[in-house]
C-alpha positions, 0 to 999 in steps of 0.5 A: 752088665752092672757096676758094683759100688760096694765102697759106698754101701750101695748095690749094683747099678745097671751100667748098660741101661745108664749108658744107653740112655745117655747115648740117646740123650746125646743123640737127641741134643745133636739131632735137635740142633740139626732139625731146629736150625731153620726155625731157630734162624727164622724166629729168633735169628739164632740157630742155637736157640733150641740147642741151648734150651735142650742142652740146659734141660739135658744137664738138669736132667742128668743131675735129676737122674743122679738124684733119683738114682741115689734115692731109695725108690721105696720112698715113692710108695710112701708118698705115692698118693700125694705125688699123684694128687699133685700131678693131677692138680698140675693138669687141672691148672691148664683150665686156669689163667696159667694155661697157655695156648701154643700152636692151637693147643693148651698143653702148657703151664706158664710159670713166668720163668718157664713153661711146663707140660703137666701131661709129663708130670701126670704120666710119672705121677700116675705110674708111681701111684698105680704101682703102689695101688697094685702092690696094696691090692695084689691079693685082690687084683683079679676081683672085679670090685676090688681090682678091676673097677678101682684100677679102671677108675684111676686109669680113667682119671689120669687119662681123662685129664690128659685127653683134654690136652692130647689124645695121643699122650692119653693113649700112651698113659693108658697103654702103660697103666694097662701093661702094669695091670696085666703084669699084676695079674688082672683077670683076662675075662674082664678085658672083654667089657674093657675093650668094648668100653675103650673102643667106644671112648676112642671112637667118641674122642676121634669124632669129637666135634670140638676136635675136628682135626682128629678125624682128618688124621684118620682119613690122612692115615688111610691114604696120605697121598690123596690129600698130600697138600692138606691133611696128608702133608705131614705124613707124606713129608715124613715118608719123603724124608725117610725114603731120601735118607737111604742106607747111609743118610744125606749126612748130619745137618743136610736134611731138606725136609727140616726146611719148613716141609715138616713142622715140629721136625725137632719134636713130634717128627724128629725120627724122620730127620734121623732117618733122612740125615743118618739113613737106615743104619742111623735109625736102626742104631737108635732103635737098638738103643731103645730096645736095650733100654726096654730089655734092661727094664724088663730084666730089672722088673723080673729080677727085683724081689720087691713087688712094688719095685717090680710094678714100678720098673714095669711102668717106667719101662712100658712108658718108654716102650709105648711112647717110642713105639707110637712116635716111630709108628706115626713117623713111618705112617704105621698109625694115624698121626698124633703129637707124641715126642720120642723119649730122650731125643725130641725137644722139650725140657719137661719131657726130657727131665721127667724121662731122665728122672724116671730112668733114675728111679729105674736105676735105683731099683737096679741097685736092689737086683742081683744081676749075676753075670747079666 
């Protein structure tokens, strides 16, 4: 479904995509408020603390979405390299006095008036640049020297900086960029050494002695109930939340697990609170909204005639798909625990604004698509 805006000389906007994202943001604001109430009261004496911050981020994100929606996406190709360099620099700033440690991890930059997560900036910057790279190399993508090796170098640079902050986020970006590379026409034979190398790098990252919590998460994934008071605590509590929700849920605001049983209940495990309070039906509704967003993104990437627009739409869609899949898989104990937020829903100003900016870009690409009767 699309809205035509010919009076202003613009093409069609994918209204289905726009509406689905705004519904996710709205649900996110409500669920952040519900899930964060106990911690807001304990730490700040104000149950509305996280709600206010998320609401402000949502409003700012909405205006950023509108701006990106009305800015020709082709301009990003022209400035893709400077955008990429700036995003990489933002990640390197974590190793300066601007980097601050919160809850045992240095993932934030303290700008004085606010804190931001460079990993979110690197993700969108990498997608914009990688789409331009694939466009420029489209006739040599299947070449080892001119296609595969340079692509892996850029993927390695982007993910290498992020892995110092968070392994899960690095995996998300790697999956996104590999999806773009696959769509661009990478030679499948090159996947063999790539897979071996990726598995080796992942093994090293998991067993890194400087990050002992990673191997504990693998152990907890295999049997979380074996150490349900230790390494398996978070996963067990998440499963309790989902199980107690039943079909219709306990009711909005009536979660029990958010009362300090699940840490980061308004962030990395917010889908568990959704399942507990809104039940299976509520969780399925959120899943359907994400499926609609991904479906519309795929349609846009398939129908856009411009090759850069195709790769850029693919990257943005894959970023949302991979991140949401990992978050939900973690909450349901389908994969080992990692700190990944749920796009548009989890608490986090940088994440919400960047994700809405990305959707704004995708909506602008949709203006150049002839949807017909879709």
